[in-house]
mmCIF entry with sequence, helices, sheets and N, C-alpha, C, O atoms, coordinates in Angstrom:
data_MODEL
# 
_entry.id   MODEL 
# 
_entity.id                         1 
_entity.type                       polymer 
_entity.pdbx_number_of_molecules   1 
# 
_entity_poly.entity_id                      1 
_entity_poly.type                           'polypeptide(L)' 
_entity_poly.nstd_linkage                   no 
_entity_poly.nstd_monomer                   no 
_entity_poly.pdbx_seq_one_letter_code       MAQGKTGWEVAVIMNCSEATVNYHLKQVFRKLHVTKKVQAVSRAMALGVLE 
_entity_poly.pdbx_seq_one_letter_code_can   MAQGKTGWEVAVIMNCSEATVNYHLKQVFRKLHVTKKVQAVSRAMALGVLE 
_entity_poly.pdbx_strand_id                 A 
# 
loop_
_entity_poly_seq.entity_id 
_entity_poly_seq.num 
_entity_poly_seq.mon_id 
_entity_poly_seq.hetero 
1 1  MET n 
1 2  ALA n 
1 3  GLN n 
1 4  GLY n 
1 5  LYS n 
1 6  THR n 
1 7  GLY n 
1 8  TRP n 
1 9  GLU n 
1 10 VAL n 
1 11 ALA n 
1 12 VAL n 
1 13 ILE n 
1 14 MET n 
1 15 ASN n 
1 16 CYS n 
1 17 SER n 
1 18 GLU n 
1 19 ALA n 
1 20 THR n 
1 21 VAL n 
1 22 ASN n 
1 23 TYR n 
1 24 HIS n 
1 25 LEU n 
1 26 LYS n 
1 27 GLN n 
1 28 VAL n 
1 29 PHE n 
1 30 ARG n 
1 31 LYS n 
1 32 LEU n 
1 33 HIS n 
1 34 VAL n 
1 35 THR n 
1 36 LYS n 
1 37 LYS n 
1 38 VAL n 
1 39 GLN n 
1 40 ALA n 
1 41 VAL n 
1 42 SER n 
1 43 ARG n 
1 44 ALA n 
1 45 MET n 
1 46 ALA n 
1 47 LEU n 
1 48 GLY n 
1 49 VAL n 
1 50 LEU n 
1 51 GLU n 
# 
_struct_asym.id          A 
_struct_asym.entity_id   1 
# 
loop_
_struct_conf.conf_type_id 
_struct_conf.id 
_struct_conf.pdbx_PDB_helix_id 
_struct_conf.beg_label_comp_id 
_struct_conf.beg_label_asym_id 
_struct_conf.beg_label_seq_id 
_struct_conf.pdbx_beg_PDB_ins_code 
_struct_conf.end_label_comp_id 
_struct_conf.end_label_asym_id 
_struct_conf.end_label_seq_id 
_struct_conf.pdbx_end_PDB_ins_code 
_struct_conf.beg_auth_comp_id 
_struct_conf.beg_auth_asym_id 
_struct_conf.beg_auth_seq_id 
_struct_conf.end_auth_comp_id 
_struct_conf.end_auth_asym_id 
_struct_conf.end_auth_seq_id 
_struct_conf.pdbx_PDB_helix_class 
_struct_conf.details 
_struct_conf.pdbx_PDB_helix_length 
HELX_P HELX_P1 AA1 GLY A 7  ? MET A 14 ? GLY A 7  MET A 14 1 ? 8  
HELX_P HELX_P2 AA2 GLU A 18 ? LEU A 32 ? GLU A 18 LEU A 32 1 ? 15 
HELX_P HELX_P3 AA3 LYS A 37 ? ALA A 46 ? LYS A 37 ALA A 46 1 ? 10 
# 
_struct_conf_type.id          HELX_P 
_struct_conf_type.criteria    ? 
_struct_conf_type.reference   ? 
# 
loop_
_atom_site.group_PDB 
_atom_site.id 
_atom_site.type_symbol 
_atom_site.label_atom_id 
_atom_site.label_alt_id 
_atom_site.label_comp_id 
_atom_site.label_asym_id 
_atom_site.label_entity_id 
_atom_site.label_seq_id 
_atom_site.pdbx_PDB_ins_code 
_atom_site.Cartn_x 
_atom_site.Cartn_y 
_atom_site.Cartn_z 
_atom_site.occupancy 
_atom_site.B_iso_or_equiv 
_atom_site.pdbx_formal_charge 
_atom_site.auth_seq_id 
_atom_site.auth_comp_id 
_atom_site.auth_asym_id 
_atom_site.auth_atom_id 
_atom_site.pdbx_PDB_model_num 
ATOM 1   N N  . MET A 1 1  ? 103.890 103.942 -113.412 1.00 0.00 ? 1  MET A N  1 
ATOM 2   C CA . MET A 1 1  ? 104.364 105.047 -112.616 1.00 0.00 ? 1  MET A CA 1 
ATOM 3   C C  . MET A 1 1  ? 105.760 104.753 -112.049 1.00 0.00 ? 1  MET A C  1 
ATOM 4   O O  . MET A 1 1  ? 106.596 105.649 -111.929 1.00 0.00 ? 1  MET A O  1 
ATOM 5   N N  . ALA A 1 2  ? 105.991 103.496 -111.707 1.00 0.00 ? 2  ALA A N  1 
ATOM 6   C CA . ALA A 1 2  ? 107.291 103.129 -111.149 1.00 0.00 ? 2  ALA A CA 1 
ATOM 7   C C  . ALA A 1 2  ? 108.419 103.351 -112.159 1.00 0.00 ? 2  ALA A C  1 
ATOM 8   O O  . ALA A 1 2  ? 109.579 103.498 -111.777 1.00 0.00 ? 2  ALA A O  1 
ATOM 9   N N  . GLN A 1 3  ? 108.076 103.376 -113.435 1.00 0.00 ? 3  GLN A N  1 
ATOM 10  C CA . GLN A 1 3  ? 109.074 103.601 -114.477 1.00 0.00 ? 3  GLN A CA 1 
ATOM 11  C C  . GLN A 1 3  ? 109.186 105.071 -114.857 1.00 0.00 ? 3  GLN A C  1 
ATOM 12  O O  . GLN A 1 3  ? 109.876 105.413 -115.818 1.00 0.00 ? 3  GLN A O  1 
ATOM 13  N N  . GLY A 1 4  ? 108.504 105.950 -114.102 1.00 0.00 ? 4  GLY A N  1 
ATOM 14  C CA . GLY A 1 4  ? 108.592 107.376 -114.347 1.00 0.00 ? 4  GLY A CA 1 
ATOM 15  C C  . GLY A 1 4  ? 107.635 107.899 -115.396 1.00 0.00 ? 4  GLY A C  1 
ATOM 16  O O  . GLY A 1 4  ? 107.795 109.023 -115.871 1.00 0.00 ? 4  GLY A O  1 
ATOM 17  N N  . LYS A 1 5  ? 106.660 107.119 -115.762 1.00 0.00 ? 5  LYS A N  1 
ATOM 18  C CA . LYS A 1 5  ? 105.691 107.545 -116.776 1.00 0.00 ? 5  LYS A CA 1 
ATOM 19  C C  . LYS A 1 5  ? 104.689 108.527 -116.173 1.00 0.00 ? 5  LYS A C  1 
ATOM 20  O O  . LYS A 1 5  ? 104.362 108.456 -114.988 1.00 0.00 ? 5  LYS A O  1 
ATOM 21  N N  . THR A 1 6  ? 104.219 109.429 -117.001 1.00 0.00 ? 6  THR A N  1 
ATOM 22  C CA . THR A 1 6  ? 103.192 110.379 -116.572 1.00 0.00 ? 6  THR A CA 1 
ATOM 23  C C  . THR A 1 6  ? 101.820 109.715 -116.666 1.00 0.00 ? 6  THR A C  1 
ATOM 24  O O  . THR A 1 6  ? 101.674 108.638 -117.244 1.00 0.00 ? 6  THR A O  1 
ATOM 25  N N  . GLY A 1 7  ? 100.833 110.369 -116.092 1.00 0.00 ? 7  GLY A N  1 
ATOM 26  C CA . GLY A 1 7  ? 99.468  109.862 -116.184 1.00 0.00 ? 7  GLY A CA 1 
ATOM 27  C C  . GLY A 1 7  ? 99.016  109.738 -117.623 1.00 0.00 ? 7  GLY A C  1 
ATOM 28  O O  . GLY A 1 7  ? 98.339  108.774 -117.979 1.00 0.00 ? 7  GLY A O  1 
ATOM 29  N N  . TRP A 1 8  ? 99.382  110.698 -118.453 1.00 0.00 ? 8  TRP A N  1 
ATOM 30  C CA . TRP A 1 8  ? 99.012  110.663 -119.868 1.00 0.00 ? 8  TRP A CA 1 
ATOM 31  C C  . TRP A 1 8  ? 99.668  109.475 -120.568 1.00 0.00 ? 8  TRP A C  1 
ATOM 32  O O  . TRP A 1 8  ? 99.014  108.780 -121.346 1.00 0.00 ? 8  TRP A O  1 
ATOM 33  N N  . GLU A 1 9  ? 100.952 109.235 -120.299 1.00 0.00 ? 9  GLU A N  1 
ATOM 34  C CA . GLU A 1 9  ? 101.656 108.120 -120.926 1.00 0.00 ? 9  GLU A CA 1 
ATOM 35  C C  . GLU A 1 9  ? 101.038 106.780 -120.519 1.00 0.00 ? 9  GLU A C  1 
ATOM 36  O O  . GLU A 1 9  ? 100.880 105.885 -121.349 1.00 0.00 ? 9  GLU A O  1 
ATOM 37  N N  . VAL A 1 10 ? 100.693 106.652 -119.249 1.00 0.00 ? 10 VAL A N  1 
ATOM 38  C CA . VAL A 1 10 ? 100.045 105.422 -118.780 1.00 0.00 ? 10 VAL A CA 1 
ATOM 39  C C  . VAL A 1 10 ? 98.700  105.248 -119.471 1.00 0.00 ? 10 VAL A C  1 
ATOM 40  O O  . VAL A 1 10 ? 98.343  104.138 -119.865 1.00 0.00 ? 10 VAL A O  1 
ATOM 41  N N  . ALA A 1 11 ? 97.957  106.334 -119.619 1.00 0.00 ? 11 ALA A N  1 
ATOM 42  C CA . ALA A 1 11 ? 96.649  106.274 -120.292 1.00 0.00 ? 11 ALA A CA 1 
ATOM 43  C C  . ALA A 1 11 ? 96.793  105.780 -121.725 1.00 0.00 ? 11 ALA A C  1 
ATOM 44  O O  . ALA A 1 11 ? 95.990  104.966 -122.182 1.00 0.00 ? 11 ALA A O  1 
ATOM 45  N N  . VAL A 1 12 ? 97.797  106.258 -122.430 1.00 0.00 ? 12 VAL A N  1 
ATOM 46  C CA . VAL A 1 12 ? 98.022  105.820 -123.811 1.00 0.00 ? 12 VAL A CA 1 
ATOM 47  C C  . VAL A 1 12 ? 98.368  104.333 -123.830 1.00 0.00 ? 12 VAL A C  1 
ATOM 48  O O  . VAL A 1 12 ? 97.838  103.583 -124.650 1.00 0.00 ? 12 VAL A O  1 
ATOM 49  N N  . ILE A 1 13 ? 99.253  103.906 -122.935 1.00 0.00 ? 13 ILE A N  1 
ATOM 50  C CA . ILE A 1 13 ? 99.662  102.502 -122.871 1.00 0.00 ? 13 ILE A CA 1 
ATOM 51  C C  . ILE A 1 13 ? 98.474  101.607 -122.535 1.00 0.00 ? 13 ILE A C  1 
ATOM 52  O O  . ILE A 1 13 ? 98.314  100.535 -123.119 1.00 0.00 ? 13 ILE A O  1 
ATOM 53  N N  . MET A 1 14 ? 97.640  102.048 -121.594 1.00 0.00 ? 14 MET A N  1 
ATOM 54  C CA . MET A 1 14 ? 96.505  101.248 -121.125 1.00 0.00 ? 14 MET A CA 1 
ATOM 55  C C  . MET A 1 14 ? 95.255  101.444 -121.977 1.00 0.00 ? 14 MET A C  1 
ATOM 56  O O  . MET A 1 14 ? 94.237  100.788 -121.756 1.00 0.00 ? 14 MET A O  1 
ATOM 57  N N  . ASN A 1 15 ? 95.335  102.346 -122.946 1.00 0.00 ? 15 ASN A N  1 
ATOM 58  C CA . ASN A 1 15 ? 94.216  102.646 -123.832 1.00 0.00 ? 15 ASN A CA 1 
ATOM 59  C C  . ASN A 1 15 ? 92.969  103.082 -123.050 1.00 0.00 ? 15 ASN A C  1 
ATOM 60  O O  . ASN A 1 15 ? 91.872  102.559 -123.247 1.00 0.00 ? 15 ASN A O  1 
ATOM 61  N N  . CYS A 1 16 ? 93.176  104.051 -122.163 1.00 0.00 ? 16 CYS A N  1 
ATOM 62  C CA . CYS A 1 16 ? 92.069  104.616 -121.388 1.00 0.00 ? 16 CYS A CA 1 
ATOM 63  C C  . CYS A 1 16 ? 92.316  106.114 -121.262 1.00 0.00 ? 16 CYS A C  1 
ATOM 64  O O  . CYS A 1 16 ? 93.299  106.629 -121.794 1.00 0.00 ? 16 CYS A O  1 
ATOM 65  N N  . SER A 1 17 ? 91.438  106.806 -120.569 1.00 0.00 ? 17 SER A N  1 
ATOM 66  C CA . SER A 1 17 ? 91.610  108.249 -120.438 1.00 0.00 ? 17 SER A CA 1 
ATOM 67  C C  . SER A 1 17 ? 92.563  108.577 -119.284 1.00 0.00 ? 17 SER A C  1 
ATOM 68  O O  . SER A 1 17 ? 92.748  107.784 -118.360 1.00 0.00 ? 17 SER A O  1 
ATOM 69  N N  . GLU A 1 18 ? 93.148  109.743 -119.365 1.00 0.00 ? 18 GLU A N  1 
ATOM 70  C CA . GLU A 1 18 ? 94.027  110.204 -118.290 1.00 0.00 ? 18 GLU A CA 1 
ATOM 71  C C  . GLU A 1 18 ? 93.229  110.362 -116.995 1.00 0.00 ? 18 GLU A C  1 
ATOM 72  O O  . GLU A 1 18 ? 93.756  110.130 -115.906 1.00 0.00 ? 18 GLU A O  1 
ATOM 73  N N  . ALA A 1 19 ? 91.969  110.752 -117.112 1.00 0.00 ? 19 ALA A N  1 
ATOM 74  C CA . ALA A 1 19 ? 91.111  110.883 -115.930 1.00 0.00 ? 19 ALA A CA 1 
ATOM 75  C C  . ALA A 1 19 ? 90.952  109.543 -115.219 1.00 0.00 ? 19 ALA A C  1 
ATOM 76  O O  . ALA A 1 19 ? 90.928  109.490 -113.989 1.00 0.00 ? 19 ALA A O  1 
ATOM 77  N N  . THR A 1 20 ? 90.844  108.472 -115.978 1.00 0.00 ? 20 THR A N  1 
ATOM 78  C CA . THR A 1 20 ? 90.739  107.132 -115.390 1.00 0.00 ? 20 THR A CA 1 
ATOM 79  C C  . THR A 1 20 ? 92.009  106.775 -114.637 1.00 0.00 ? 20 THR A C  1 
ATOM 80  O O  . THR A 1 20 ? 91.948  106.252 -113.524 1.00 0.00 ? 20 THR A O  1 
ATOM 81  N N  . VAL A 1 21 ? 93.156  107.054 -115.238 1.00 0.00 ? 21 VAL A N  1 
ATOM 82  C CA . VAL A 1 21 ? 94.440  106.796 -114.585 1.00 0.00 ? 21 VAL A CA 1 
ATOM 83  C C  . VAL A 1 21 ? 94.524  107.595 -113.295 1.00 0.00 ? 21 VAL A C  1 
ATOM 84  O O  . VAL A 1 21 ? 94.910  107.061 -112.255 1.00 0.00 ? 21 VAL A O  1 
ATOM 85  N N  . ASN A 1 22 ? 94.164  108.868 -113.355 1.00 0.00 ? 22 ASN A N  1 
ATOM 86  C CA . ASN A 1 22 ? 94.243  109.720 -112.170 1.00 0.00 ? 22 ASN A CA 1 
ATOM 87  C C  . ASN A 1 22 ? 93.294  109.253 -111.075 1.00 0.00 ? 22 ASN A C  1 
ATOM 88  O O  . ASN A 1 22 ? 93.633  109.308 -109.893 1.00 0.00 ? 22 ASN A O  1 
ATOM 89  N N  . TYR A 1 23 ? 92.102  108.791 -111.464 1.00 0.00 ? 23 TYR A N  1 
ATOM 90  C CA . TYR A 1 23 ? 91.143  108.269 -110.482 1.00 0.00 ? 23 TYR A CA 1 
ATOM 91  C C  . TYR A 1 23 ? 91.751  107.089 -109.731 1.00 0.00 ? 23 TYR A C  1 
ATOM 92  O O  . TYR A 1 23 ? 91.730  107.048 -108.501 1.00 0.00 ? 23 TYR A O  1 
ATOM 93  N N  . HIS A 1 24 ? 92.289  106.139 -110.474 1.00 0.00 ? 24 HIS A N  1 
ATOM 94  C CA . HIS A 1 24 ? 92.852  104.949 -109.844 1.00 0.00 ? 24 HIS A CA 1 
ATOM 95  C C  . HIS A 1 24 ? 94.100  105.286 -109.029 1.00 0.00 ? 24 HIS A C  1 
ATOM 96  O O  . HIS A 1 24 ? 94.350  104.682 -107.986 1.00 0.00 ? 24 HIS A O  1 
ATOM 97  N N  . LEU A 1 25 ? 94.865  106.236 -109.504 1.00 0.00 ? 25 LEU A N  1 
ATOM 98  C CA . LEU A 1 25 ? 96.042  106.659 -108.750 1.00 0.00 ? 25 LEU A CA 1 
ATOM 99  C C  . LEU A 1 25 ? 95.630  107.260 -107.403 1.00 0.00 ? 25 LEU A C  1 
ATOM 100 O O  . LEU A 1 25 ? 96.279  107.006 -106.388 1.00 0.00 ? 25 LEU A O  1 
ATOM 101 N N  . LYS A 1 26 ? 94.565  108.048 -107.389 1.00 0.00 ? 26 LYS A N  1 
ATOM 102 C CA . LYS A 1 26 ? 94.065  108.605 -106.125 1.00 0.00 ? 26 LYS A CA 1 
ATOM 103 C C  . LYS A 1 26 ? 93.627  107.502 -105.179 1.00 0.00 ? 26 LYS A C  1 
ATOM 104 O O  . LYS A 1 26 ? 93.812  107.615 -103.967 1.00 0.00 ? 26 LYS A O  1 
ATOM 105 N N  . GLN A 1 27 ? 93.042  106.428 -105.722 1.00 0.00 ? 27 GLN A N  1 
ATOM 106 C CA . GLN A 1 27 ? 92.631  105.298 -104.885 1.00 0.00 ? 27 GLN A CA 1 
ATOM 107 C C  . GLN A 1 27 ? 93.854  104.600 -104.289 1.00 0.00 ? 27 GLN A C  1 
ATOM 108 O O  . GLN A 1 27 ? 93.836  104.182 -103.131 1.00 0.00 ? 27 GLN A O  1 
ATOM 109 N N  . VAL A 1 28 ? 94.902  104.480 -105.079 1.00 0.00 ? 28 VAL A N  1 
ATOM 110 C CA . VAL A 1 28 ? 96.158  103.894 -104.585 1.00 0.00 ? 28 VAL A CA 1 
ATOM 111 C C  . VAL A 1 28 ? 96.721  104.766 -103.469 1.00 0.00 ? 28 VAL A C  1 
ATOM 112 O O  . VAL A 1 28 ? 97.130  104.256 -102.426 1.00 0.00 ? 28 VAL A O  1 
ATOM 113 N N  . PHE A 1 29 ? 96.742  106.081 -103.685 1.00 0.00 ? 29 PHE A N  1 
ATOM 114 C CA . PHE A 1 29 ? 97.235  107.000 -102.651 1.00 0.00 ? 29 PHE A CA 1 
ATOM 115 C C  . PHE A 1 29 ? 96.464  106.810 -101.357 1.00 0.00 ? 29 PHE A C  1 
ATOM 116 O O  . PHE A 1 29 ? 97.051  106.756 -100.277 1.00 0.00 ? 29 PHE A O  1 
ATOM 117 N N  . ARG A 1 30 ? 95.150  106.707 -101.472 1.00 0.00 ? 30 ARG A N  1 
ATOM 118 C CA . ARG A 1 30 ? 94.305  106.573 -100.288 1.00 0.00 ? 30 ARG A CA 1 
ATOM 119 C C  . ARG A 1 30 ? 94.610  105.265 -99.558  1.00 0.00 ? 30 ARG A C  1 
ATOM 120 O O  . ARG A 1 30 ? 94.742  105.249 -98.334  1.00 0.00 ? 30 ARG A O  1 
ATOM 121 N N  . LYS A 1 31 ? 94.719  104.187 -100.300 1.00 0.00 ? 31 LYS A N  1 
ATOM 122 C CA . LYS A 1 31 ? 94.944  102.882 -99.686  1.00 0.00 ? 31 LYS A CA 1 
ATOM 123 C C  . LYS A 1 31 ? 96.334  102.753 -99.079  1.00 0.00 ? 31 LYS A C  1 
ATOM 124 O O  . LYS A 1 31 ? 96.516  102.059 -98.079  1.00 0.00 ? 31 LYS A O  1 
ATOM 125 N N  . LEU A 1 32 ? 97.311  103.419 -99.680  1.00 0.00 ? 32 LEU A N  1 
ATOM 126 C CA . LEU A 1 32 ? 98.684  103.351 -99.164  1.00 0.00 ? 32 LEU A CA 1 
ATOM 127 C C  . LEU A 1 32 ? 98.993  104.479 -98.179  1.00 0.00 ? 32 LEU A C  1 
ATOM 128 O O  . LEU A 1 32 ? 100.087 104.533 -97.617  1.00 0.00 ? 32 LEU A O  1 
ATOM 129 N N  . HIS A 1 33 ? 98.035  105.373 -97.970  1.00 0.00 ? 33 HIS A N  1 
ATOM 130 C CA . HIS A 1 33 ? 98.193  106.509 -97.051  1.00 0.00 ? 33 HIS A CA 1 
ATOM 131 C C  . HIS A 1 33 ? 99.378  107.389 -97.436  1.00 0.00 ? 33 HIS A C  1 
ATOM 132 O O  . HIS A 1 33 ? 100.229 107.705 -96.605  1.00 0.00 ? 33 HIS A O  1 
ATOM 133 N N  . VAL A 1 34 ? 99.417  107.783 -98.728  1.00 0.00 ? 34 VAL A N  1 
ATOM 134 C CA . VAL A 1 34 ? 100.471 108.652 -99.249  1.00 0.00 ? 34 VAL A CA 1 
ATOM 135 C C  . VAL A 1 34 ? 99.836  109.791 -100.040 1.00 0.00 ? 34 VAL A C  1 
ATOM 136 O O  . VAL A 1 34 ? 98.631  109.789 -100.288 1.00 0.00 ? 34 VAL A O  1 
ATOM 137 N N  . THR A 1 35 ? 100.655 110.760 -100.433 1.00 0.00 ? 35 THR A N  1 
ATOM 138 C CA . THR A 1 35 ? 100.141 111.902 -101.193 1.00 0.00 ? 35 THR A CA 1 
ATOM 139 C C  . THR A 1 35 ? 100.874 112.137 -102.511 1.00 0.00 ? 35 THR A C  1 
ATOM 140 O O  . THR A 1 35 ? 100.457 112.972 -103.314 1.00 0.00 ? 35 THR A O  1 
ATOM 141 N N  . LYS A 1 36 ? 101.956 111.411 -102.736 1.00 0.00 ? 36 LYS A N  1 
ATOM 142 C CA . LYS A 1 36 ? 102.744 111.623 -103.948 1.00 0.00 ? 36 LYS A CA 1 
ATOM 143 C C  . LYS A 1 36 ? 103.058 110.291 -104.634 1.00 0.00 ? 36 LYS A C  1 
ATOM 144 O O  . LYS A 1 36 ? 103.079 109.236 -103.999 1.00 0.00 ? 36 LYS A O  1 
ATOM 145 N N  . LYS A 1 37 ? 103.304 110.367 -105.958 1.00 0.00 ? 37 LYS A N  1 
ATOM 146 C CA . LYS A 1 37 ? 103.604 109.167 -106.740 1.00 0.00 ? 37 LYS A CA 1 
ATOM 147 C C  . LYS A 1 37 ? 104.843 108.446 -106.218 1.00 0.00 ? 37 LYS A C  1 
ATOM 148 O O  . LYS A 1 37 ? 104.856 107.220 -106.105 1.00 0.00 ? 37 LYS A O  1 
ATOM 149 N N  . VAL A 1 38 ? 105.880 109.213 -105.903 1.00 0.00 ? 38 VAL A N  1 
ATOM 150 C CA . VAL A 1 38 ? 107.129 108.613 -105.421 1.00 0.00 ? 38 VAL A CA 1 
ATOM 151 C C  . VAL A 1 38 ? 106.875 107.858 -104.121 1.00 0.00 ? 38 VAL A C  1 
ATOM 152 O O  . VAL A 1 38 ? 107.409 106.767 -103.917 1.00 0.00 ? 38 VAL A O  1 
ATOM 153 N N  . GLN A 1 39 ? 106.067 108.432 -103.249 1.00 0.00 ? 39 GLN A N  1 
ATOM 154 C CA . GLN A 1 39 ? 105.737 107.762 -101.992 1.00 0.00 ? 39 GLN A CA 1 
ATOM 155 C C  . GLN A 1 39 ? 104.963 106.478 -102.262 1.00 0.00 ? 39 GLN A C  1 
ATOM 156 O O  . GLN A 1 39 ? 105.210 105.455 -101.623 1.00 0.00 ? 39 GLN A O  1 
ATOM 157 N N  . ALA A 1 40 ? 104.028 106.528 -103.206 1.00 0.00 ? 40 ALA A N  1 
ATOM 158 C CA . ALA A 1 40 ? 103.218 105.360 -103.528 1.00 0.00 ? 40 ALA A CA 1 
ATOM 159 C C  . ALA A 1 40 ? 104.092 104.230 -104.058 1.00 0.00 ? 40 ALA A C  1 
ATOM 160 O O  . ALA A 1 40 ? 103.938 103.080 -103.647 1.00 0.00 ? 40 ALA A O  1 
ATOM 161 N N  . VAL A 1 41 ? 104.999 104.547 -104.960 1.00 0.00 ? 41 VAL A N  1 
ATOM 162 C CA . VAL A 1 41 ? 105.890 103.537 -105.519 1.00 0.00 ? 41 VAL A CA 1 
ATOM 163 C C  . VAL A 1 41 ? 106.775 102.957 -104.418 1.00 0.00 ? 41 VAL A C  1 
ATOM 164 O O  . VAL A 1 41 ? 106.957 101.742 -104.336 1.00 0.00 ? 41 VAL A O  1 
ATOM 165 N N  . SER A 1 42 ? 107.318 103.821 -103.585 1.00 0.00 ? 42 SER A N  1 
ATOM 166 C CA . SER A 1 42 ? 108.187 103.371 -102.492 1.00 0.00 ? 42 SER A CA 1 
ATOM 167 C C  . SER A 1 42 ? 107.445 102.464 -101.526 1.00 0.00 ? 42 SER A C  1 
ATOM 168 O O  . SER A 1 42 ? 107.959 101.413 -101.140 1.00 0.00 ? 42 SER A O  1 
ATOM 169 N N  . ARG A 1 43 ? 106.244 102.860 -101.133 1.00 0.00 ? 43 ARG A N  1 
ATOM 170 C CA . ARG A 1 43 ? 105.445 102.066 -100.196 1.00 0.00 ? 43 ARG A CA 1 
ATOM 171 C C  . ARG A 1 43 ? 105.048 100.727 -100.831 1.00 0.00 ? 43 ARG A C  1 
ATOM 172 O O  . ARG A 1 43 ? 105.097 99.686  -100.176 1.00 0.00 ? 43 ARG A O  1 
ATOM 173 N N  . ALA A 1 44 ? 104.658 100.760 -102.099 1.00 0.00 ? 44 ALA A N  1 
ATOM 174 C CA . ALA A 1 44 ? 104.282 99.522  -102.787 1.00 0.00 ? 44 ALA A CA 1 
ATOM 175 C C  . ALA A 1 44 ? 105.469 98.560  -102.880 1.00 0.00 ? 44 ALA A C  1 
ATOM 176 O O  . ALA A 1 44 ? 105.303 97.349  -102.730 1.00 0.00 ? 44 ALA A O  1 
ATOM 177 N N  . MET A 1 45 ? 106.651 99.092  -103.124 1.00 0.00 ? 45 MET A N  1 
ATOM 178 C CA . MET A 1 45 ? 107.843 98.254  -103.171 1.00 0.00 ? 45 MET A CA 1 
ATOM 179 C C  . MET A 1 45 ? 108.150 97.672  -101.799 1.00 0.00 ? 45 MET A C  1 
ATOM 180 O O  . MET A 1 45 ? 108.515 96.502  -101.683 1.00 0.00 ? 45 MET A O  1 
ATOM 181 N N  . ALA A 1 46 ? 108.003 98.487  -100.763 1.00 0.00 ? 46 ALA A N  1 
ATOM 182 C CA . ALA A 1 46 ? 108.258 98.019  -99.400  1.00 0.00 ? 46 ALA A CA 1 
ATOM 183 C C  . ALA A 1 46 ? 107.284 96.913  -99.005  1.00 0.00 ? 46 ALA A C  1 
ATOM 184 O O  . ALA A 1 46 ? 107.646 96.000  -98.263  1.00 0.00 ? 46 ALA A O  1 
ATOM 185 N N  . LEU A 1 47 ? 106.058 96.993  -99.495  1.00 0.00 ? 47 LEU A N  1 
ATOM 186 C CA . LEU A 1 47 ? 105.047 95.990  -99.188  1.00 0.00 ? 47 LEU A CA 1 
ATOM 187 C C  . LEU A 1 47 ? 105.143 94.753  -100.079 1.00 0.00 ? 47 LEU A C  1 
ATOM 188 O O  . LEU A 1 47 ? 104.426 93.774  -99.871  1.00 0.00 ? 47 LEU A O  1 
ATOM 189 N N  . GLY A 1 48 ? 106.030 94.802  -101.072 1.00 0.00 ? 48 GLY A N  1 
ATOM 190 C CA . GLY A 1 48 ? 106.195 93.677  -101.977 1.00 0.00 ? 48 GLY A CA 1 
ATOM 191 C C  . GLY A 1 48 ? 105.206 93.634  -103.116 1.00 0.00 ? 48 GLY A C  1 
ATOM 192 O O  . GLY A 1 48 ? 105.114 92.629  -103.821 1.00 0.00 ? 48 GLY A O  1 
ATOM 193 N N  . VAL A 1 49 ? 104.460 94.715  -103.310 1.00 0.00 ? 49 VAL A N  1 
ATOM 194 C CA . VAL A 1 49 ? 103.489 94.782  -104.401 1.00 0.00 ? 49 VAL A CA 1 
ATOM 195 C C  . VAL A 1 49 ? 104.208 94.999  -105.731 1.00 0.00 ? 49 VAL A C  1 
ATOM 196 O O  . VAL A 1 49 ? 103.779 94.491  -106.767 1.00 0.00 ? 49 VAL A O  1 
ATOM 197 N N  . LEU A 1 50 ? 105.299 95.753  -105.693 1.00 0.00 ? 50 LEU A N  1 
ATOM 198 C CA . LEU A 1 50 ? 106.131 96.012  -106.879 1.00 0.00 ? 50 LEU A CA 1 
ATOM 199 C C  . LEU A 1 50 ? 107.518 95.447  -106.643 1.00 0.00 ? 50 LEU A C  1 
ATOM 200 O O  . LEU A 1 50 ? 107.984 95.360  -105.507 1.00 0.00 ? 50 LEU A O  1 
ATOM 201 N N  . GLU A 1 51 ? 108.162 95.070  -107.717 1.00 0.00 ? 51 GLU A N  1 
ATOM 202 C CA . GLU A 1 51 ? 109.535 94.591  -107.619 1.00 0.00 ? 51 GLU A CA 1 
ATOM 203 C C  . GLU A 1 51 ? 110.485 95.627  -108.132 1.00 0.00 ? 51 GLU A C  1 
ATOM 204 O O  . GLU A 1 51 ? 111.696 95.408  -108.132 1.00 0.00 ? 51 GLU A O  1 
# 
């Protein structure tokens, strides 16, 4: 997601369903207390989870 990939593109790369990607993305949103992908990436970078 940090590279601008869509849920479908991530699913293809990870060899799983788009629904699985979306499920895990919702869990990330919940844990980071955000509502959008850009916010999640920004918060993860601020926390040092992403470089």
